[in-house]
Structures are given as C-alpha cells and as structure tokens.
mmCIF file as gemmi writes it, N, C-alpha and C atoms, coordinates in Angstrom:
data_model
loop_
_atom_site.group_PDB
_atom_site.id
_atom_site.type_symbol
_atom_site.label_atom_id
_atom_site.label_alt_id
_atom_site.label_comp_id
_atom_site.label_asym_id
_atom_site.label_entity_id
_atom_site.label_seq_id
_atom_site.pdbx_PDB_ins_code
_atom_site.Cartn_x
_atom_site.Cartn_y
_atom_site.Cartn_z
_atom_site.occupancy
_atom_site.B_iso_or_equiv
_atom_site.pdbx_formal_charge
_atom_site.auth_seq_id
_atom_site.auth_asym_id
_atom_site.pdbx_PDB_model_num
ATOM 1 N N . UNK Axp A 1 ? 33.79 12.038 11.015 1 0 ? 1 A 1
ATOM 2 C CA . UNK Axp A 1 ? 33.09 11.423 12.12 1 0 ? 1 A 1
ATOM 3 C C . UNK Axp A 1 ? 32.446 12.474 13.009 1 0 ? 1 A 1
ATOM 4 N N . UNK Axp A 2 ? 33.157 13.548 13.248 1 0 ? 2 A 1
ATOM 5 C CA . UNK Axp A 2 ? 32.634 14.615 14.103 1 0 ? 2 A 1
ATOM 6 C C . UNK Axp A 2 ? 31.424 15.282 13.459 1 0 ? 2 A 1
ATOM 7 N N . UNK Axp A 3 ? 31.433 15.352 12.135 1 0 ? 3 A 1
ATOM 8 C CA . UNK Axp A 3 ? 30.301 15.951 11.44 1 0 ? 3 A 1
ATOM 9 C C . UNK Axp A 3 ? 29.045 15.1 11.609 1 0 ? 3 A 1
ATOM 10 N N . UNK Axp A 4 ? 29.214 13.78 11.596 1 0 ? 4 A 1
ATOM 11 C CA . UNK Axp A 4 ? 28.067 12.887 11.771 1 0 ? 4 A 1
ATOM 12 C C . UNK Axp A 4 ? 27.459 13.023 13.163 1 0 ? 4 A 1
ATOM 13 N N . UNK Axp A 5 ? 28.313 13.108 14.18 1 0 ? 5 A 1
ATOM 14 C CA . UNK Axp A 5 ? 27.816 13.247 15.551 1 0 ? 5 A 1
ATOM 15 C C . UNK Axp A 5 ? 27.105 14.585 15.712 1 0 ? 5 A 1
ATOM 16 N N . UNK Axp A 6 ? 27.686 15.631 15.145 1 0 ? 6 A 1
ATOM 17 C CA . UNK Axp A 6 ? 27.062 16.95 15.203 1 0 ? 6 A 1
ATOM 18 C C . UNK Axp A 6 ? 25.699 16.936 14.517 1 0 ? 6 A 1
ATOM 19 N N . UNK Axp A 7 ? 25.617 16.274 13.376 1 0 ? 7 A 1
ATOM 20 C CA . UNK Axp A 7 ? 24.362 16.185 12.643 1 0 ? 7 A 1
ATOM 21 C C . UNK Axp A 7 ? 23.313 15.423 13.44 1 0 ? 7 A 1
ATOM 22 N N . UNK Axp A 8 ? 23.696 14.343 14.094 1 0 ? 8 A 1
ATOM 23 C CA . UNK Axp A 8 ? 22.774 13.554 14.91 1 0 ? 8 A 1
ATOM 24 C C . UNK Axp A 8 ? 22.263 14.371 16.087 1 0 ? 8 A 1
ATOM 25 N N . UNK Axp A 9 ? 23.155 15.141 16.727 1 0 ? 9 A 1
ATOM 26 C CA . UNK Axp A 9 ? 22.755 15.985 17.861 1 0 ? 9 A 1
ATOM 27 C C . UNK Axp A 9 ? 21.761 17.048 17.402 1 0 ? 9 A 1
ATOM 28 N N . UNK Axp A 10 ? 22.009 17.661 16.265 1 0 ? 10 A 1
ATOM 29 C CA . UNK Axp A 10 ? 21.11 18.683 15.735 1 0 ? 10 A 1
ATOM 30 C C . UNK Axp A 10 ? 19.743 18.077 15.418 1 0 ? 10 A 1
ATOM 31 N N . UNK Axp A 11 ? 19.708 16.902 14.791 1 0 ? 11 A 1
ATOM 32 C CA . UNK Axp A 11 ? 18.438 16.243 14.46 1 0 ? 11 A 1
ATOM 33 C C . UNK Axp A 11 ? 17.659 15.898 15.723 1 0 ? 11 A 1
ATOM 34 N N . UNK Axp A 12 ? 18.343 15.37 16.738 1 0 ? 12 A 1
ATOM 35 C CA . UNK Axp A 12 ? 17.673 15.058 18.005 1 0 ? 12 A 1
ATOM 36 C C . UNK Axp A 12 ? 17.11 16.319 18.656 1 0 ? 12 A 1
ATOM 37 N N . UNK Axp A 13 ? 17.873 17.396 18.622 1 0 ? 13 A 1
ATOM 38 C CA . UNK Axp A 13 ? 17.401 18.656 19.188 1 0 ? 13 A 1
ATOM 39 C C . UNK Axp A 13 ? 16.162 19.159 18.454 1 0 ? 13 A 1
ATOM 40 N N . UNK Axp A 14 ? 16.176 19.087 17.131 1 0 ? 14 A 1
ATOM 41 C CA . UNK Axp A 14 ? 15.028 19.549 16.357 1 0 ? 14 A 1
ATOM 42 C C . UNK Axp A 14 ? 13.799 18.684 16.605 1 0 ? 14 A 1
ATOM 43 N N . UNK Axp A 15 ? 13.992 17.377 16.76 1 0 ? 15 A 1
ATOM 44 C CA . UNK Axp A 15 ? 12.864 16.487 17.054 1 0 ? 15 A 1
ATOM 45 C C . UNK Axp A 15 ? 12.261 16.818 18.411 1 0 ? 15 A 1
ATOM 46 N N . UNK Axp A 16 ? 13.116 17.038 19.414 1 0 ? 16 A 1
ATOM 47 C CA . UNK Axp A 16 ? 12.619 17.399 20.74 1 0 ? 16 A 1
ATOM 48 C C . UNK Axp A 16 ? 11.924 18.751 20.714 1 0 ? 16 A 1
ATOM 49 N N . UNK Axp A 17 ? 12.439 19.671 19.945 1 0 ? 17 A 1
ATOM 50 C CA . UNK Axp A 17 ? 11.826 20.98 19.816 1 0 ? 17 A 1
ATOM 51 C C . UNK Axp A 17 ? 10.456 20.869 19.161 1 0 ? 17 A 1
ATOM 52 N N . UNK Axp A 18 ? 10.339 20.015 18.15 1 0 ? 18 A 1
ATOM 53 C CA . UNK Axp A 18 ? 9.055 19.835 17.474 1 0 ? 18 A 1
ATOM 54 C C . UNK Axp A 18 ? 8.026 19.229 18.416 1 0 ? 18 A 1
ATOM 55 N N . UNK Axp A 19 ? 8.426 18.304 19.258 1 0 ? 19 A 1
ATOM 56 C CA . UNK Axp A 19 ? 7.506 17.7 20.218 1 0 ? 19 A 1
ATOM 57 C C . UNK Axp A 19 ? 7.079 18.734 21.255 1 0 ? 19 A 1
ATOM 58 N N . UNK Axp A 20 ? 8.017 19.552 21.701 1 0 ? 20 A 1
ATOM 59 C CA . UNK Axp A 20 ? 7.699 20.567 22.701 1 0 ? 20 A 1
ATOM 60 C C . UNK Axp A 20 ? 6.747 21.619 22.142 1 0 ? 20 A 1
ATOM 61 N N . UNK Axp A 21 ? 6.89 21.964 20.89 1 0 ? 21 A 1
ATOM 62 C CA . UNK Axp A 21 ? 6.04 22.975 20.277 1 0 ? 21 A 1
ATOM 63 C C . UNK Axp A 21 ? 4.626 22.443 20.082 1 0 ? 21 A 1
ATOM 64 N N . UNK Axp A 22 ? 4.488 21.165 19.712 1 0 ? 22 A 1
ATOM 65 C CA . UNK Axp A 22 ? 3.157 20.612 19.435 1 0 ? 22 A 1
ATOM 66 C C . UNK Axp A 22 ? 2.374 20.302 20.7 1 0 ? 22 A 1
ATOM 67 N N . UNK Axp A 23 ? 3.038 20.155 21.849 1 0 ? 23 A 1
ATOM 68 C CA . UNK Axp A 23 ? 2.319 19.89 23.088 1 0 ? 23 A 1
ATOM 69 C C . UNK Axp A 23 ? 1.626 21.168 23.546 1 0 ? 23 A 1
ATOM 70 N N . UNK Axp A 24 ? 0.353 21.056 23.838 1 0 ? 24 A 1
ATOM 71 C CA . UNK Axp A 24 ? -0.401 22.202 24.314 1 0 ? 24 A 1
ATOM 72 C C . UNK Axp A 24 ? -1.422 21.732 25.335 1 0 ? 24 A 1
ATOM 73 N N . UNK Axp A 25 ? -2.203 22.647 25.825 1 0 ? 25 A 1
ATOM 74 C CA . UNK Axp A 25 ? -3.193 22.297 26.84 1 0 ? 25 A 1
ATOM 75 C C . UNK Axp A 25 ? -4.441 21.668 26.233 1 0 ? 25 A 1
ATOM 76 N N . UNK Axp A 26 ? -4.584 21.723 24.934 1 0 ? 26 A 1
ATOM 77 C CA . UNK Axp A 26 ? -5.743 21.132 24.285 1 0 ? 26 A 1
ATOM 78 C C . UNK Axp A 26 ? -5.611 19.615 24.252 1 0 ? 26 A 1
ATOM 79 N N . UNK Axp A 27 ? -6.73 18.933 24.421 1 0 ? 27 A 1
ATOM 80 C CA . UNK Axp A 27 ? -6.696 17.476 24.364 1 0 ? 27 A 1
ATOM 81 C C . UNK Axp A 27 ? -6.82 17.007 22.918 1 0 ? 27 A 1
ATOM 82 N N . UNK Axp A 28 ? -6.242 15.892 22.641 1 0 ? 28 A 1
ATOM 83 C CA . UNK Axp A 28 ? -6.291 15.324 21.291 1 0 ? 28 A 1
ATOM 84 C C . UNK Axp A 28 ? -7.631 14.614 21.09 1 0 ? 28 A 1
ATOM 85 N N . UNK Axp A 29 ? -8.012 14.469 19.835 1 0 ? 29 A 1
ATOM 86 C CA . UNK Axp A 29 ? -9.229 13.747 19.505 1 0 ? 29 A 1
ATOM 87 C C . UNK Axp A 29 ? -9.01 12.271 19.762 1 0 ? 29 A 1
ATOM 88 N N . UNK Axp A 30 ? -9.902 11.637 20.47 1 0 ? 30 A 1
ATOM 89 C CA . UNK Axp A 30 ? -9.744 10.222 20.821 1 0 ? 30 A 1
ATOM 90 C C . UNK Axp A 30 ? -10.551 9.362 19.864 1 0 ? 30 A 1
ATOM 91 N N . UNK Axp A 31 ? -9.898 8.334 19.361 1 0 ? 31 A 1
ATOM 92 C CA . UNK Axp A 31 ? -10.559 7.362 18.498 1 0 ? 31 A 1
ATOM 93 C C . UNK Axp A 31 ? -10.719 6.075 19.3 1 0 ? 31 A 1
ATOM 94 N N . UNK Axp A 32 ? -11.905 5.557 19.297 1 0 ? 32 A 1
ATOM 95 C CA . UNK Axp A 32 ? -12.193 4.343 20.063 1 0 ? 32 A 1
ATOM 96 C C . UNK Axp A 32 ? -11.476 3.14 19.452 1 0 ? 32 A 1
ATOM 97 N N . UNK Axp A 33 ? -11.065 2.181 20.273 1 0 ? 33 A 1
ATOM 98 C CA . UNK Axp A 33 ? -10.395 0.986 19.758 1 0 ? 33 A 1
ATOM 99 C C . UNK Axp A 33 ? -11.245 0.193 18.779 1 0 ? 33 A 1
ATOM 100 N N . UNK Axp A 34 ? -12.55 0.176 18.979 1 0 ? 34 A 1
ATOM 101 C CA . UNK Axp A 34 ? -13.432 -0.532 18.052 1 0 ? 34 A 1
ATOM 102 C C . UNK Axp A 34 ? -13.418 0.088 16.67 1 0 ? 34 A 1
ATOM 103 N N . UNK Axp A 35 ? -13.32 1.417 16.623 1 0 ? 35 A 1
ATOM 104 C CA . UNK Axp A 35 ? -13.248 2.107 15.339 1 0 ? 35 A 1
ATOM 105 C C . UNK Axp A 35 ? -11.953 1.763 14.614 1 0 ? 35 A 1
ATOM 106 N N . UNK Axp A 36 ? -10.869 1.751 15.348 1 0 ? 36 A 1
ATOM 107 C CA . UNK Axp A 36 ? -9.571 1.41 14.742 1 0 ? 36 A 1
ATOM 108 C C . UNK Axp A 36 ? -9.586 -0.037 14.246 1 0 ? 36 A 1
ATOM 109 N N . UNK Axp A 37 ? -10.142 -0.941 15.047 1 0 ? 37 A 1
ATOM 110 C CA . UNK Axp A 37 ? -10.229 -2.346 14.635 1 0 ? 37 A 1
ATOM 111 C C . UNK Axp A 37 ? -11.098 -2.491 13.392 1 0 ? 37 A 1
ATOM 112 N N . UNK Axp A 38 ? -12.185 -1.739 13.312 1 0 ? 38 A 1
ATOM 113 C CA . UNK Axp A 38 ? -13.044 -1.785 12.13 1 0 ? 38 A 1
ATOM 114 C C . UNK Axp A 38 ? -12.339 -1.277 10.89 1 0 ? 38 A 1
ATOM 115 N N . UNK Axp A 39 ? -11.574 -0.205 11.035 1 0 ? 39 A 1
ATOM 116 C CA . UNK Axp A 39 ? -10.813 0.329 9.893 1 0 ? 39 A 1
ATOM 117 C C . UNK Axp A 39 ? -9.779 -0.675 9.422 1 0 ? 39 A 1
ATOM 118 N N . UNK Axp A 40 ? -9.09 -1.31 10.355 1 0 ? 40 A 1
ATOM 119 C CA . UNK Axp A 40 ? -8.061 -2.293 9.977 1 0 ? 40 A 1
ATOM 120 C C . UNK Axp A 40 ? -8.702 -3.499 9.297 1 0 ? 40 A 1
ATOM 121 N N . UNK Axp A 41 ? -9.816 -3.984 9.838 1 0 ? 41 A 1
ATOM 122 C CA . UNK Axp A 41 ? -10.5 -5.136 9.223 1 0 ? 41 A 1
ATOM 123 C C . UNK Axp A 41 ? -11.003 -4.798 7.827 1 0 ? 41 A 1
ATOM 124 N N . UNK Axp A 42 ? -11.573 -3.606 7.662 1 0 ? 42 A 1
ATOM 125 C CA . UNK Axp A 42 ? -12.046 -3.195 6.341 1 0 ? 42 A 1
ATOM 126 C C . UNK Axp A 42 ? -10.883 -3.072 5.366 1 0 ? 42 A 1
ATOM 127 N N . UNK Axp A 43 ? -9.754 -2.577 5.834 1 0 ? 43 A 1
ATOM 128 C CA . UNK Axp A 43 ? -8.579 -2.452 4.976 1 0 ? 43 A 1
ATOM 129 C C . UNK Axp A 43 ? -8.073 -3.824 4.533 1 0 ? 43 A 1
ATOM 130 N N . UNK Axp A 44 ? -8.01 -4.762 5.456 1 0 ? 44 A 1
ATOM 131 C CA . UNK Axp A 44 ? -7.561 -6.12 5.114 1 0 ? 44 A 1
ATOM 132 C C . UNK Axp A 44 ? -8.532 -6.765 4.125 1 0 ? 44 A 1
ATOM 133 N N . UNK Axp A 45 ? -9.82 -6.601 4.358 1 0 ? 45 A 1
ATOM 134 C CA . UNK Axp A 45 ? -10.828 -7.167 3.461 1 0 ? 45 A 1
ATOM 135 C C . UNK Axp A 45 ? -10.731 -6.558 2.067 1 0 ? 45 A 1
ATOM 136 N N . UNK Axp A 46 ? -10.591 -5.244 1.993 1 0 ? 46 A 1
ATOM 137 C CA . UNK Axp A 46 ? -10.466 -4.582 0.696 1 0 ? 46 A 1
ATOM 138 C C . UNK Axp A 46 ? -9.195 -5.021 -0.03 1 0 ? 46 A 1
ATOM 139 N N . UNK Axp A 47 ? -8.107 -5.17 0.707 1 0 ? 47 A 1
ATOM 140 C CA . UNK Axp A 47 ? -6.858 -5.645 0.102 1 0 ? 47 A 1
ATOM 141 C C . UNK Axp A 47 ? -7.021 -7.05 -0.456 1 0 ? 47 A 1
ATOM 142 N N . UNK Axp A 48 ? -7.665 -7.93 0.287 1 0 ? 48 A 1
ATOM 143 C CA . UNK Axp A 48 ? -7.895 -9.299 -0.198 1 0 ? 48 A 1
ATOM 144 C C . UNK Axp A 48 ? -8.777 -9.303 -1.442 1 0 ? 48 A 1
ATOM 145 N N . UNK Axp A 49 ? -9.798 -8.469 -1.464 1 0 ? 49 A 1
ATOM 146 C CA . UNK Axp A 49 ? -10.662 -8.389 -2.643 1 0 ? 49 A 1
ATOM 147 C C . UNK Axp A 49 ? -9.867 -7.93 -3.859 1 0 ? 49 A 1
ATOM 148 N N . UNK Axp A 50 ? -9.02 -6.922 -3.687 1 0 ? 50 A 1
ATOM 149 C CA . UNK Axp A 50 ? -8.21 -6.42 -4.8 1 0 ? 50 A 1
ATOM 150 C C . UNK Axp A 50 ? -7.258 -7.498 -5.299 1 0 ? 50 A 1
ATOM 151 N N . UNK Axp A 51 ? -6.635 -8.232 -4.386 1 0 ? 51 A 1
ATOM 152 C CA . UNK Axp A 51 ? -5.696 -9.29 -4.779 1 0 ? 51 A 1
ATOM 153 C C . UNK Axp A 51 ? -6.43 -10.397 -5.528 1 0 ? 51 A 1
ATOM 154 N N . UNK Axp A 52 ? -7.589 -10.807 -5.04 1 0 ? 52 A 1
ATOM 155 C CA . UNK Axp A 52 ? -8.338 -11.895 -5.684 1 0 ? 52 A 1
ATOM 156 C C . UNK Axp A 52 ? -8.813 -11.479 -7.073 1 0 ? 52 A 1
ATOM 157 N N . UNK Axp A 53 ? -9.342 -10.27 -7.201 1 0 ? 53 A 1
ATOM 158 C CA . UNK Axp A 53 ? -9.816 -9.803 -8.509 1 0 ? 53 A 1
ATOM 159 C C . UNK Axp A 53 ? -8.653 -9.682 -9.491 1 0 ? 53 A 1
ATOM 160 N N . UNK Axp A 54 ? -7.525 -9.156 -9.026 1 0 ? 54 A 1
ATOM 161 C CA . UNK Axp A 54 ? -6.351 -9.033 -9.902 1 0 ? 54 A 1
ATOM 162 C C . UNK Axp A 54 ? -5.853 -10.399 -10.348 1 0 ? 54 A 1
ATOM 163 N N . UNK Axp A 55 ? -5.783 -11.352 -9.423 1 0 ? 55 A 1
ATOM 164 C CA . UNK Axp A 55 ? -5.338 -12.697 -9.763 1 0 ? 55 A 1
ATOM 165 C C . UNK Axp A 55 ? -6.285 -13.347 -10.764 1 0 ? 55 A 1
ATOM 166 N N . UNK Axp A 56 ? -7.576 -13.177 -10.54 1 0 ? 56 A 1
ATOM 167 C CA . UNK Axp A 56 ? -8.575 -13.781 -11.433 1 0 ? 56 A 1
ATOM 168 C C . UNK Axp A 56 ? -8.487 -13.196 -12.844 1 0 ? 56 A 1
ATOM 169 N N . UNK Axp A 57 ? -8.364 -11.87 -12.93 1 0 ? 57 A 1
ATOM 170 C CA . UNK Axp A 57 ? -8.263 -11.231 -14.248 1 0 ? 57 A 1
ATOM 171 C C . UNK Axp A 57 ? -6.984 -11.647 -14.968 1 0 ? 57 A 1
ATOM 172 N N . UNK Axp A 58 ? -5.881 -11.733 -14.221 1 0 ? 58 A 1
ATOM 173 C CA . UNK Axp A 58 ? -4.615 -12.128 -14.838 1 0 ? 58 A 1
ATOM 174 C C . UNK Axp A 58 ? -4.667 -13.579 -15.309 1 0 ? 58 A 1
ATOM 175 N N . UNK Axp A 59 ? -5.288 -14.457 -14.528 1 0 ? 59 A 1
ATOM 176 C CA . UNK Axp A 59 ? -5.343 -15.86 -14.942 1 0 ? 59 A 1
ATOM 177 C C . UNK Axp A 59 ? -6.265 -16.038 -16.149 1 0 ? 59 A 1
ATOM 178 N N . UNK Axp A 60 ? -7.362 -15.29 -16.207 1 0 ? 60 A 1
ATOM 179 C CA . UNK Axp A 60 ? -8.241 -15.374 -17.378 1 0 ? 60 A 1
ATOM 180 C C . UNK Axp A 60 ? -7.526 -14.867 -18.627 1 0 ? 60 A 1
ATOM 181 N N . UNK Axp A 61 ? -6.767 -13.793 -18.473 1 0 ? 61 A 1
ATOM 182 C CA . UNK Axp A 61 ? -6.037 -13.262 -19.628 1 0 ? 61 A 1
ATOM 183 C C . UNK Axp A 61 ? -4.964 -14.254 -20.075 1 0 ? 61 A 1
ATOM 184 N N . UNK Axp A 62 ? -4.281 -14.843 -19.122 1 0 ? 62 A 1
ATOM 185 C CA . UNK Axp A 62 ? -3.236 -15.825 -19.454 1 0 ? 62 A 1
ATOM 186 C C . UNK Axp A 62 ? -3.852 -17.037 -20.153 1 0 ? 62 A 1
ATOM 187 N N . UNK Axp A 63 ? -5.001 -17.474 -19.694 1 0 ? 63 A 1
ATOM 188 C CA . UNK Axp A 63 ? -5.677 -18.605 -20.305 1 0 ? 63 A 1
ATOM 189 C C . UNK Axp A 63 ? -6.1 -18.274 -21.735 1 0 ? 63 A 1
ATOM 190 N N . UNK Axp A 64 ? -6.58 -17.051 -21.942 1 0 ? 64 A 1
ATOM 191 C CA . UNK Axp A 64 ? -6.989 -16.639 -23.278 1 0 ? 64 A 1
ATOM 192 C C . UNK Axp A 64 ? -5.79 -16.59 -24.228 1 0 ? 64 A 1
ATOM 193 N N . UNK Axp A 65 ? -4.643 -16.134 -23.739 1 0 ? 65 A 1
ATOM 194 C CA . UNK Axp A 65 ? -3.433 -16.102 -24.57 1 0 ? 65 A 1
ATOM 195 C C . UNK Axp A 65 ? -2.958 -17.519 -24.884 1 0 ? 65 A 1
ATOM 196 N N . UNK Axp A 66 ? -3.009 -18.408 -23.897 1 0 ? 66 A 1
ATOM 197 C CA . UNK Axp A 66 ? -2.608 -19.799 -24.141 1 0 ? 66 A 1
ATOM 198 C C . UNK Axp A 66 ? -3.539 -20.477 -25.138 1 0 ? 66 A 1
ATOM 199 N N . UNK Axp A 67 ? -4.813 -20.196 -25.052 1 0 ? 67 A 1
ATOM 200 C CA . UNK Axp A 67 ? -5.757 -20.77 -26.009 1 0 ? 67 A 1
ATOM 201 C C . UNK Axp A 67 ? -5.562 -20.193 -27.405 1 0 ? 67 A 1
ATOM 202 N N . UNK Axp A 68 ? -5.103 -18.957 -27.493 1 0 ? 68 A 1
ATOM 203 C CA . UNK Axp A 68 ? -4.884 -18.327 -28.793 1 0 ? 68 A 1
ATOM 204 C C . UNK Axp A 68 ? -3.715 -18.979 -29.528 1 0 ? 68 A 1
ATOM 205 N N . UNK Axp A 69 ? -2.776 -19.554 -28.798 1 0 ? 69 A 1
ATOM 206 C CA . UNK Axp A 69 ? -1.644 -20.217 -29.445 1 0 ? 69 A 1
ATOM 207 C C . UNK Axp A 69 ? -2.068 -21.499 -30.152 1 0 ? 69 A 1
ATOM 208 N N . UNK Axp A 70 ? -3.207 -22.034 -29.828 1 0 ? 70 A 1
ATOM 209 C CA . UNK Axp A 70 ? -3.686 -23.257 -30.452 1 0 ? 70 A 1
ATOM 210 C C . UNK Axp A 70 ? -4.36 -22.997 -31.797 1 0 ? 70 A 1
ATOM 211 N N . UNK Axp A 71 ? -4.631 -21.751 -32.097 1 0 ? 71 A 1
ATOM 212 C CA . UNK Axp A 71 ? -5.303 -21.377 -33.341 1 0 ? 71 A 1
ATOM 213 C C . UNK Axp A 71 ? -4.239 -21.171 -34.419 1 0 ? 71 A 1
ATOM 214 N N . UNK Axp A 72 ? -4.668 -21.179 -35.678 1 0 ? 72 A 1
ATOM 215 C CA . UNK Axp A 72 ? -3.73 -20.957 -36.769 1 0 ? 72 A 1
ATOM 216 C C . UNK Axp A 72 ? -3.033 -19.614 -36.623 1 0 ? 72 A 1
ATOM 217 N N . UNK Axp A 73 ? -1.867 -19.496 -37.183 1 0 ? 73 A 1
ATOM 218 C CA . UNK Axp A 73 ? -1.015 -18.33 -37.005 1 0 ? 73 A 1
ATOM 219 C C . UNK Axp A 73 ? -1.682 -17.03 -37.47 1 0 ? 73 A 1
ATOM 220 N N . UNK Axp A 74 ? -2.42 -17.037 -38.557 1 0 ? 74 A 1
ATOM 221 C CA . UNK Axp A 74 ? -3.001 -15.801 -39.062 1 0 ? 74 A 1
ATOM 222 C C . UNK Axp A 74 ? -4.198 -15.325 -38.234 1 0 ? 74 A 1
ATOM 223 N N . UNK Axp A 75 ? -4.775 -16.165 -37.423 1 0 ? 75 A 1
ATOM 224 C CA . UNK Axp A 75 ? -5.922 -15.795 -36.604 1 0 ? 75 A 1
ATOM 225 C C . UNK Axp A 75 ? -5.479 -15.456 -35.184 1 0 ? 75 A 1
ATOM 226 N N . UNK Axp A 76 ? -4.347 -15.936 -34.782 1 0 ? 76 A 1
ATOM 227 C CA . UNK Axp A 76 ? -3.879 -15.792 -33.406 1 0 ? 76 A 1
ATOM 228 C C . UNK Axp A 76 ? -3.724 -14.339 -32.985 1 0 ? 76 A 1
ATOM 229 N N . UNK Axp A 77 ? -3.276 -13.486 -33.867 1 0 ? 77 A 1
ATOM 230 C CA . UNK Axp A 77 ? -3.068 -12.085 -33.524 1 0 ? 77 A 1
ATOM 231 C C . UNK Axp A 77 ? -4.367 -11.407 -33.117 1 0 ? 77 A 1
ATOM 232 N N . UNK Axp A 78 ? -5.458 -11.795 -33.709 1 0 ? 78 A 1
ATOM 233 C CA . UNK Axp A 78 ? -6.761 -11.191 -33.38 1 0 ? 78 A 1
ATOM 234 C C . UNK Axp A 78 ? -7.25 -11.666 -32.007 1 0 ? 78 A 1
ATOM 235 N N . UNK Axp A 79 ? -6.871 -12.842 -31.576 1 0 ? 79 A 1
ATOM 236 C CA . UNK Axp A 79 ? -7.362 -13.381 -30.317 1 0 ? 79 A 1
ATOM 237 C C . UNK Axp A 79 ? -6.596 -12.851 -29.106 1 0 ? 79 A 1
ATOM 238 N N . UNK Axp A 80 ? -5.375 -12.364 -29.289 1 0 ? 80 A 1
ATOM 239 C CA . UNK Axp A 80 ? -4.556 -11.944 -28.156 1 0 ? 80 A 1
ATOM 240 C C . UNK Axp A 80 ? -4.924 -10.582 -27.631 1 0 ? 80 A 1
ATOM 241 N N . UNK Axp A 81 ? -5.706 -9.812 -28.301 1 0 ? 81 A 1
ATOM 242 C CA . UNK Axp A 81 ? -6.025 -8.46 -27.816 1 0 ? 81 A 1
ATOM 243 C C . UNK Axp A 81 ? -7.143 -8.479 -26.812 1 0 ? 81 A 1
C-alpha cells in the first residue's frame, strides 16, 4: 500500500514539473472557435460517409453471396469471389 501512495506522489510531482517546464512567456497559437467547429463537422461528415460506403459495400457483397447460393453447386464457387 505504501508503494502505491509513493508512486502516486511521484507521478503527481512529475506532472506538475512537466507543466511548470512547459509554461513560458511565449503565447500559444490561438485557433478560432469557428475553425474548430468546422474541423469537427468535417470529421463527423467524413465518418458518416465512410460508414455508409462500408455498409453499402458489405450489403452488396452479402446479397451477391446469397444469390450465389441459388445457383447450381458447381457454378456457385465462381460467383462468390
């Protein structure tokens, strides 16, 4: 138990030290809220496009496999690829 508390204290100290080292007199680059909103909207749109295309391709492939089962056994293997 004492080892866990010691480890937590050391981690907290290192985190505070890292914050103190990174703080300087230079100002950070500011990103406008509109830019962030645009990036998030574009990300959501791109994700939806990827999901829709993946779903469509998977359903077409599944349909092709289901249709191949209706063909005679010796021809079915050629249709599944």
